[in-house]
Residue, then its C-alpha position, 0 to 999 in steps of 0.5 A: m353070359n352068352s358063353g355059347l357065342s364065339t365073340q372074336n368075330a363080332p363086328s365094330p359097334r359103329v356097324v350095329l348101334p345106328y340100327y338099334i337107335f333108329s329102330a327105337i326112335s321109329l317106335v316112338l314115331v309110330s306111336v305119335m303117328l297113331l295119335i295123329a291119325g285118329s281112331g279110324t286107323l284100325a278100320s283098315f290096312i288100306g289108305p295113305q296113313p295106315l300104309s305109312i304107319i305099317h311101313m314105319i313099323v315093318l321097316g323102321w321099327i322091326s326090320m331096322v333092329i333085325f338088321g342090326a342084330l343080324y350084323q352082330l349075330i351072324p358072324v358070331v353064330m357062323e364063326v366067321k368075320l362079317y364080309n364087309e362092315n362098310l356095306a353094313i353102314g351103307a345099308f343102314i343109310s339107305l334103309a333109313a333114307g328109304t324108310l323115311m321117304l316111303s313112309g313120308g310119301f304115303w303120309f304126305h301123299y297130297i303134297m308129295p309126288k309119287a316119285i318120292s315113294i318110288a325113290g324110297g322103295i329103290f333106296i330100300v331095295i338097295s339096302i336089302l341088296l347090300f344086306v343080302v350080298n354081305y350075308f351070303l358072302t359071309a355065310q359062304k365062309t362058314k362051316v357051321k351047318s344047322t337048321e337054325n342057320n337054314f331058317i335065317t338063310t331062307s328068310v333072307v331070300w324071302l326078304l329079297v323077294t318081298v322087297l322086289f315085289g313091293l317095288f313092283i307093286l309101286l311101279n304097277n300102280k303107275y304103269l299097270f303091268l298086271s291087271i291083278s287087283p292091288f288088294e290081292l297084290l298087297k295080300a301077297h306082299a304082306a304074306l311074303g314079308l310077315m311070314g317069309w322074312f319076319m317069321m322065318l327069321v324069328m324062328g331061326v334066331a329064337s331057336t338059337l338064342l332062347p335055349m341059350f338064354f334059358i340055359v338048356h342043352d340037347l333039345k330034340k330038333k325034330y319039331l324044328y325040322a318039321s317046322f322049317y319045311l311046313t312053313n316054307s311050303a305053306l308060304l309058297l302055296l299061299v302066295i301062289s294061291i293068292l296071285a293065281a286066284l286059286p279056290g278058297w280051299v287051297i288058301h285054307l290048306s296053306s294057312m293050316l299048314l303054316i299054323a301047324g309049322i308055327l305051332l311046332f316051332v312054339r313046341y320046340n321053344f316050350d321044351a326049352y322053357k320047360n327044361r330051363l336051368r335058369k328058372k328066374l326070368d329077367i326083363g328080357m326073358k319076360h318079354s320073350v315069354l310074353s311074345f309067344t302068348l301074343l303069337f298064340l293070340s295072333l294065330l287064334s285070330g287066324v284060325i277063327l278067321l278060317i271058319v267065320p262065314e264069308t258073309n260076316s265081313v265085319l267080324s272078318l275084318k276085325l279078325v284080320i286086324a287082330f291078327g296083324v296087330n298081335l303079330l306086328l305090335g304084339f309078338f314081334t314088338s314084345l320079342i324085340l323089346g325083350q331081346m334088346y336087353k340081351t343083345l345091346p348091352f352085350i354089344i356095348w360090354l364086348a366093346k368096352y370090357q372084353n380085354n379087361v376080364g379077370k384084370f378088373k372088377i367090371p359091371l355085367p351087361g344087365d347092369m347097364h340099363w335102368s331096371k325100373v324103367a324096363d319094368f315100367h315099359y313091360y307092364v305098360f306094354v301089357a296094358f297096351v296089348v289088352v286095351t288094343n285088343i278090346n278096342i279092335f272088337f269093341p271100337n271106342d275113341l277113348m280106348y283107341y287114344l289110351s292105347a296109343i298113349l300106352l304105346l307112346s309111354t312104352s316106346t319112350a321108356y324103351l328109347l331112354n333105356s336104349i340110349k342109357i345102354v349106348m352111352h354107358k361109360k367104362q367103369l373099372k374097379p380094382l380086384k380085391 
């Protein structure tokens, strides 16, 4: 059980738990917003309601839980105490407020002044700055050097660039500092966030945790090294090519380098899966394995997009949507749904039972959730992915609403299990 982690440096649960709960509530909100917005939502990423939903997914659902998990994981992996727990609490309050204001500002744009969205963006920047300061002041004390940590550190840098660039876009819409098309600015912003912050971070965390949960040792890291340099170089080239309007072949080259880097990362984790000692997969690892299938679907959409003629704009738009949906609501979401069952129960177990090991009979982290509820949302989520992908390429109102209801069922079950874990009552039985 997570024996590879040095648990004495773990922060207080009060730092981490609010992130997990707010994140779970956000996924429910995303589901409800999709139901209210209607079937035209997937027709484009542009528009007040799609932007509201996307930012709730990216900030409220994904970034929120990532922050919480990192505040728990970083001190443990780096074998140092978190620099300041109060900064982490302040970052949560700021991120929660900023997410609601920014997403709400987009959604209710017809009654809310633009200043609400701008203020929300400022709160998010404050949250990111608090996180970045806390991270680097924690990281500077560590003596643990690894490629996995390099991924995480680089992702934090990309995160800061992403958020500052997003705030610049909001201000540019109002004051027109640059004459670059808003659509091109949004493309660069999305690339920084998805590939710089999320993907880089997932690579660092997954390459640390998955081999440990699979119980496998002495993996060759040459694929991981190559992946790190390829993905970062490709992302930098991609953003420059978008903003500088470089020839199309440059974007294609950067995209292929990025895909190659991600495939090398997948190869590294496939080796972990293939050589695992723990053959039977629990619900957390089932979701994690599923997530890599969805990553492959997303990459496949990207590869096909590169070879589709520019004249076929309808198919190109569908492939872009398939890429984004399978990445955000597929790969990242499945990975989070699964890793919650590996991280949140362990956080609660650590707080309640760490000092009782060997003195009493105590439950395992895996005993803290409703297994039937977890199985339910796994299979419902698989159905959601299938229905959603069919609906992207063969749009149908009934299919769209079925997809949204499946996501609502998944998110509700996930929220219930999250609350069940957080509300776990201490259970001590005498040793026989």
